[in-house]
C-alpha positions in Angstrom: 5.3 42.4 146.8 3.1 40.5 149.4 4.3 40.4 153.0 4.3 37.0 154.5 5.5 35.6 157.8 8.5 33.4 157.9 7.8 29.6 157.8 8.0 28.1 161.4 7.6 24.5 160.4 7.7 22.4 157.2 6.8 18.8 156.8 7.3 17.0 153.6 5.9 13.4 153.5 7.4 10.9 151.1 6.9 7.2 150.3 9.9 6.1 152.5 10.0 8.8 155.0 9.6 12.5 155.8 11.7 15.7 156.1 10.8 18.0 158.9 12.2 21.4 159.3 11.8 23.9 162.2 12.8 27.5 162.1 13.0 29.8 165.1 14.9 33.2 164.8 18.3 32.6 163.4 18.1 28.8 163.8 16.9 26.3 161.1 16.9 22.6 162.0 16.2 19.8 159.5 15.5 16.2 160.4 15.1 13.2 158.0 13.3 10.2 159.3 11.4 7.2 158.4 7.7 6.6 158.4 8.0 4.3 161.4 9.0 7.2 163.6 6.0 9.1 165.1 5.8 12.6 163.9 4.9 14.0 167.3 8.2 12.7 168.8 10.2 14.2 165.9 8.5 17.6 166.3 9.1 17.6 170.0 12.8 16.7 169.7 13.3 19.4 167.1 11.7 22.0 169.2 14.0 21.1 172.2 17.0 21.0 170.0 16.2 24.5 168.4 15.7 25.9 172.0 19.1 24.6 173.1 20.8 26.0 170.0 19.1 29.4 170.4 20.2 29.7 174.0 23.8 28.6 173.1 24.2 31.3 170.4 22.5 34.1 172.1 
């Protein structure tokens, strides 16, 4: 079996929007947003949210 690193980030683009997932340690956060929302903003907010959750549960 091949050894691969865990997925850190996943972006699925669709016709009407996207799904963005962020993984860090024991925390997985998934966001659903429309195409009008800039991807950079979503990624930044997800990273900040993951950090807050990680600090809270540790």
